[in-house]
Structure formats: structure tokens, C-alpha cells
C-alpha positions as CSV (number, residue, x, y, z in Angstrom):
1,M,276.8,125.6,-65.2
2,I,278.9,128.4,-66.7
3,D,275.8,130.0,-68.3
4,R,274.1,130.1,-64.9
5,L,277.2,131.6,-63.4
6,Y,277.2,134.3,-66.0
7,K,273.6,135.1,-65.5
8,L,274.2,135.4,-61.7
9,M,277.1,137.8,-62.3
10,W,275.1,139.8,-64.6
11,L,272.2,140.0,-62.1
12,V,274.4,141.1,-59.3
13,L,276.0,143.8,-61.5
14,Y,272.5,145.0,-62.5
15,I,271.4,145.2,-58.9
16,L,274.5,147.1,-57.9
17,A,274.2,149.6,-60.8
18,S,270.5,150.1,-60.0
19,I,271.4,150.8,-56.3
20,Y,274.1,153.3,-57.3
21,E,271.8,155.0,-59.8
22,T,269.0,155.3,-57.2
23,F,271.5,156.7,-54.6
24,C,272.7,159.3,-57.1
25,Y,269.1,160.2,-57.9
26,L,268.2,160.7,-54.2
27,K,271.4,162.7,-53.6
28,L,270.5,165.1,-56.5
29,R,266.9,165.4,-55.3
30,L,268.1,166.2,-51.8
31,Q,270.3,168.9,-53.2
32,A,267.4,170.3,-55.2
33,F,265.2,170.3,-52.1
34,I,267.9,172.3,-50.2
35,L,268.2,174.9,-53.0
36,W,264.4,175.2,-53.3
37,S,264.1,175.7,-49.4
38,Y,266.9,178.4,-49.7
39,D,265.1,180.2,-52.5
40,L,261.8,179.9,-50.6
41,W,263.0,182.7,-48.1
42,H,263.8,185.1,-50.9
43,S,261.5,187.1,-53.1
44,S,261.3,186.5,-56.9
45,A,262.8,189.9,-57.5
46,A,265.9,189.1,-55.4
47,I,266.2,185.7,-57.0
48,T,266.1,187.4,-60.5
49,R,268.7,189.9,-59.5
50,R,271.0,187.2,-58.2
51,D,270.5,185.0,-61.2
52,R,271.1,188.0,-63.6
53,A,274.4,189.0,-61.8
54,F,275.6,185.4,-61.8
55,L,274.8,184.8,-65.5
56,Q,276.3,188.0,-66.6
57,S,279.6,187.2,-64.8
58,C,279.5,183.7,-66.5
59,K,278.9,185.3,-69.9
60,A,282.1,187.3,-69.6
61,E,284.1,184.1,-69.1
62,L,282.4,181.9,-71.9
63,T,284.4,181.8,-75.1
64,K,281.2,181.1,-77.2
65,L,277.5,181.0,-76.8
66,P,274.9,179.1,-78.8
67,Q,272.5,181.3,-80.9
68,H,269.9,178.5,-81.0
69,L,269.2,176.4,-77.9
70,N,267.2,173.2,-78.3
71,L,265.3,171.6,-75.3
72,I,264.2,167.9,-75.7
73,I,262.0,166.6,-72.8
74,G,262.0,162.8,-72.9
75,P,259.3,160.4,-71.6
76,D,261.3,159.3,-68.5
77,P,258.8,159.3,-65.6
78,L,261.5,160.5,-63.2
79,V,262.1,163.7,-65.2
80,S,260.2,166.5,-63.7
81,V,260.3,169.3,-66.1
82,S,257.3,171.5,-65.4
83,E,256.2,174.7,-67.0
84,A,257.9,176.7,-64.1
85,V,261.2,175.0,-65.1
86,V,260.7,175.9,-68.7
87,G,260.0,179.5,-67.7
88,R,263.2,179.7,-65.8
89,I,265.2,178.3,-68.7
90,L,263.7,180.9,-71.0
91,L,264.7,183.6,-68.5
92,Y,268.2,182.3,-68.3
93,A,268.5,182.1,-72.1
94,Q,267.4,185.8,-72.5
95,I,269.8,187.0,-69.8
96,I,272.8,185.1,-71.2
97,G,272.0,186.4,-74.7
98,I,270.6,183.3,-76.6
99,E,268.6,184.5,-79.6
100,C,266.1,181.5,-80.0
101,V,264.9,178.4,-78.2
102,S,263.1,175.4,-79.7
103,L,261.2,173.1,-77.4
104,Y,260.3,169.5,-78.2
105,D,258.2,167.7,-75.6
106,V,257.6,164.0,-76.5
107,R,255.4,163.4,-73.4
108,E,251.9,162.9,-74.7
109,N,249.6,163.0,-71.6
110,M,251.1,163.9,-68.2
111,G,253.2,167.0,-67.9
112,H,253.1,168.1,-71.5
113,I,254.3,171.8,-71.8
114,V,252.0,174.4,-73.1
115,L,253.9,177.6,-73.9
116,E,250.9,179.7,-73.5
117,R,250.6,178.8,-69.8
118,V,254.3,179.4,-69.4
119,F,254.0,182.9,-70.8
120,M,250.9,183.7,-68.7
121,S,252.7,182.7,-65.5
122,Q,255.7,184.8,-66.1
123,D,255.9,188.6,-65.7
124,A,256.7,188.9,-69.4
125,F,255.3,190.0,-72.8
126,W,254.7,187.4,-75.5
127,R,253.0,187.2,-78.9
128,E,252.4,184.6,-81.5
129,L,254.2,185.2,-84.7
130,Q,253.3,182.0,-86.6
131,P,251.7,178.7,-85.5
132,N,253.9,177.3,-82.8
133,Q,256.4,180.3,-83.1
134,Y,256.4,183.0,-80.4
135,E,258.3,186.0,-79.3
136,W,259.0,186.3,-75.5
137,G,260.7,188.8,-73.3
138,L,260.7,190.5,-69.9
139,R,258.0,193.2,-69.4
140,E,259.4,196.6,-68.5
141,C,257.9,198.0,-65.4
142,P,256.5,201.5,-65.8
143,S,258.6,204.3,-64.4
144,K,257.3,206.6,-61.7
145,A,257.4,209.6,-64.0
146,P,254.7,209.8,-66.7
147,I,255.6,208.3,-70.0
148,K,255.8,210.9,-72.9
149,Y,255.9,210.4,-76.6
150,E,259.1,212.4,-76.9
151,S,262.5,211.6,-75.6
152,D,262.7,212.6,-71.9
153,S,265.4,212.3,-69.2
154,N,263.3,210.1,-67.0
155,G,261.0,208.5,-69.6
156,C,260.9,206.6,-72.8
157,A,261.6,207.7,-76.3
158,R,259.1,207.1,-79.1
159,N,261.1,204.5,-80.7
160,G,261.1,202.5,-77.5
161,T,264.7,203.1,-76.3
162,T,265.0,203.8,-72.6
163,S,267.2,206.5,-71.3
164,E,269.9,206.1,-68.6
165,N,267.4,206.8,-65.9
166,G,264.5,205.1,-67.4
167,N,262.5,202.0,-66.7
168,V,263.5,199.3,-64.1
169,C,262.6,195.7,-64.4
170,N,263.1,193.4,-61.4
171,G,265.6,195.9,-59.9
172,D,267.8,196.2,-62.9
173,A,268.1,199.4,-64.9
174,Y,268.4,199.2,-68.7
175,H,270.9,201.8,-69.9
176,N,270.1,203.0,-73.3
177,K,269.1,199.6,-74.7
178,I,266.2,197.2,-74.9
179,Q,266.2,193.5,-74.1
180,T,266.0,191.6,-77.4
181,P,262.9,189.4,-77.5
182,L,263.5,185.8,-77.4
183,K,262.3,183.7,-80.4
184,I,260.7,180.4,-79.4
185,Y,259.6,177.5,-81.5
186,Q,257.6,174.6,-80.2
187,V,258.5,171.5,-82.2
188,T,255.7,169.1,-82.9
189,E,255.7,165.5,-84.2
190,Q,254.7,166.7,-87.6
191,D,258.0,168.7,-87.8
192,N,260.1,165.5,-87.7
193,R,259.9,162.2,-89.6
194,P,256.3,162.8,-90.8
195,L,257.4,165.9,-92.6
196,I,260.2,164.1,-94.4
197,V,257.8,161.3,-95.4
198,K,255.4,164.0,-96.7
199,I,258.1,165.6,-98.8
200,C,259.3,162.3,-100.2
201,R,255.7,161.2,-101.0
202,K,255.2,164.5,-103.0
203,L,258.4,163.7,-104.9
204,F,257.3,160.2,-105.7
205,Q,253.8,161.3,-106.9
206,E,255.5,163.9,-109.3
207,R,258.5,161.6,-110.2
208,K,257.5,161.6,-113.9
209,T,257.6,165.4,-114.3
210,S,260.7,167.0,-115.9
211,N,261.3,169.2,-112.9
212,V,261.5,166.3,-110.5
213,Q,263.7,164.3,-112.8
214,N,266.1,167.1,-112.8
215,I,266.1,167.3,-109.0
216,L,266.6,163.5,-108.6
217,G,269.5,163.7,-111.0
218,D,271.5,166.0,-108.8
219,R,272.0,165.3,-105.2
220,K,272.7,168.9,-104.3
221,Q,269.5,170.0,-105.9
222,L,267.6,167.3,-104.0
223,E,269.1,168.4,-100.7
224,Q,268.2,172.0,-101.5
225,Y,264.7,171.1,-102.5
226,I,264.1,169.2,-99.3
227,S,265.6,172.0,-97.2
228,D,263.3,174.6,-99.0
229,E,260.2,172.4,-98.4
230,V,261.1,172.1,-94.8
231,A,261.7,175.8,-94.4
232,Q,258.4,176.5,-96.1
233,H,256.5,174.2,-93.7
234,M,258.2,175.4,-90.5
235,Q,258.7,179.0,-91.6
236,W,261.8,178.9,-89.4
237,K,264.6,181.3,-90.4
238,F,267.1,180.8,-87.5
239,V,270.3,178.8,-87.7
240,D,270.5,175.2,-86.7
241,P,270.8,174.5,-83.0
242,E,274.3,174.6,-81.7
243,L,273.4,173.1,-78.3
244,S,270.7,170.7,-77.3
245,I,269.7,169.8,-73.6
246,I,268.1,166.5,-73.3
247,F,266.0,166.0,-70.1
248,N,266.0,162.2,-70.1
249,R,267.8,159.4,-68.4
250,D,269.2,158.2,-71.8
251,T,270.6,160.3,-74.6
252,C,268.1,160.2,-77.4
253,T,267.0,162.8,-79.9
254,F,263.5,161.2,-80.4
255,G,263.6,162.1,-84.1
256,M,264.1,165.8,-83.2
257,L,265.0,167.7,-86.4
258,P,267.3,165.0,-87.9
259,W,268.1,167.4,-90.9
260,Q,269.1,170.3,-88.6
261,T,271.2,168.6,-85.9
262,R,274.3,167.7,-87.9
263,F,276.6,170.0,-85.9
264,T,274.7,170.1,-82.6
265,E,276.4,169.5,-79.3
266,F,274.1,167.2,-77.2
267,H,274.1,167.3,-73.4
268,T,272.0,165.0,-71.2
269,F,270.8,166.8,-68.1
270,E,271.1,164.7,-65.0
271,T,267.8,163.3,-63.8
272,G,266.9,164.7,-60.5
273,R,269.3,167.7,-60.6
274,C,267.8,171.1,-59.8
275,V,267.4,173.4,-62.9
276,N,268.8,176.7,-61.7
277,A,271.1,179.3,-62.9
278,E,274.2,177.3,-61.7
279,S,273.2,174.2,-63.4
280,F,272.3,176.1,-66.6
281,A,275.7,177.8,-66.6
282,K,277.5,174.5,-66.1
283,V,276.0,173.2,-69.4
284,L,277.1,176.4,-71.1
285,Y,280.6,176.0,-69.8
286,K,280.8,172.5,-71.1
287,Y,279.5,173.7,-74.5
288,S,282.0,176.6,-74.5
289,K,284.9,174.1,-74.1
290,C,283.8,171.9,-77.0
291,E,286.0,172.3,-80.1
292,Q,284.5,171.4,-83.4
293,R,287.4,170.5,-85.7
294,W,285.1,169.9,-88.8
295,G,287.1,166.9,-89.9
296,K,290.6,168.5,-89.5
């Protein structure tokens, strides 16, 4: 009798929690629809100018910014992270001053992000540096005056720097500086646990050699060897991610870079919330307030 009562209480709590979760999701989707309807009446250039001004004001208030931002897209069917959403996040990251972004999409079939299509849909330049590594940035619009190969008051210098009255992109003038290209790395399944297994298998096959015996005898040498092998495979020279945004109902890394997320702050983005400059800045504010005491 008591067991049935406990099961009934658990069922009632589960139903109430499900109703509350559904209500919160519908509320966030309604807010997202309102924001989308508001932006529908504005041009892309006006939206870009607004987002740039907002993010620049937020940047002045933030005490710290991540150099490496990691994005994890989980398999939750309610998560609607499309290529347009990823394109907006890349734009926000470049405006705010983030140096590199790594993307890990665990979805296999529906909605898998292809970065090449993201780049082509954006008014931006991009090039592939290595397999799964790209360089992305806003494309500078040509000025009305003819471009010369020498420094000019209304043109571009040979080294690519723009003058105070030079090019304009989306209504924003760049005064004597160039937007730094954003480094992007698309993480695959082979970069995670299978890579560790591959390195360990290589050590096991060569376990009788003197070199491997010396490595196995010293833990620091073993850690350095694994790190060097990982770096050689990924050809990734950036710092470990300081901030990771997980687009999933539950917080899970899905095996994302387990050897590089020791000091990463993980933030689970609410399912159903609109991904815009305000919600992106909210995540950065939370990260800015995090204090890593390093065991002190």
C-alpha cells in the first residue's frame, strides 16, 4: 500500500513538472516569436548596427571575456539551432572580440550544421586553413572612391589598413583598424574519445620500446606525450575553451574535448529562448561574474 502511494506521489510530481516545463517552453517560444516579428520590420543592416552598438556597450561593462568560445549542440529535438542561428552567434562573437569558436554538433541526420553553408549565407569572407578549421570575418564593402595601391585619404593602404574615412560595412566605419578574422574549428567525433583510444592503442603497440617505457615511467611525460599527439592530430594552437554554451535540455558535454575542458565554464542555453544579441550578452555577463579560485 505504501509503495503504491509513493508511486502515485511520484507520478503526480512528474506530471506537474512536465506541465511546468511545457509552460516555460511555450512562454520562451512566444517571446522568440515576438522578437522575430519585431526584427521582421527592420533591414539586416539596421539590425546589425543595433546589435553592434548593444554589444559594444556590453563589452565596456564586462570584466573578462573568453578568448575561446565552445558551442555544443545536443540531440534534443526541441533545440532548434539552425545555420542562421550559428551565423548570428559568429557575428556576435566577432563584434564582442572573441578570438576563436569551436562547434560540436552531435546531431547525425536532421539539422546538422555545415559551416560552409553558414559562411555562404553570410555577407562575409571565409577560407579553409586546415581540415575543419576556418577563418571567418565581415566582408568590407567597397568605398565609393576608387581603391588605390597606395595610402589615400579616402581609400585603402597597400597593407590593408583603412583610413579614417575609408570603407564602411553595414553602416559602421572602421577607423584605422581591421576586424580581426574569427578562427573557427568544427569538432568531429574523431576528435574526442576515438582520438584518445587511437593514442593509447599506439602506446600499447609500442610498449616494449625504450622510448615508450620512459614515457610510461613518468606521469608528466605521459601527459605531455598525449597533449602533443592531440595537437598534432587537430593542429589546434588556441587556448582551451573558457566558456562553453550547451544547446540542450540537459547539461552534457557529449565527450567534447575531455582533455581541454578542465577550466571551462559550462552554460546550458534555455531550450526555446531566442538566440539574439541580448541573450548572448546575458551568457557573457554570467561568465564575467564567475570567479575561478583555482583551489584557494
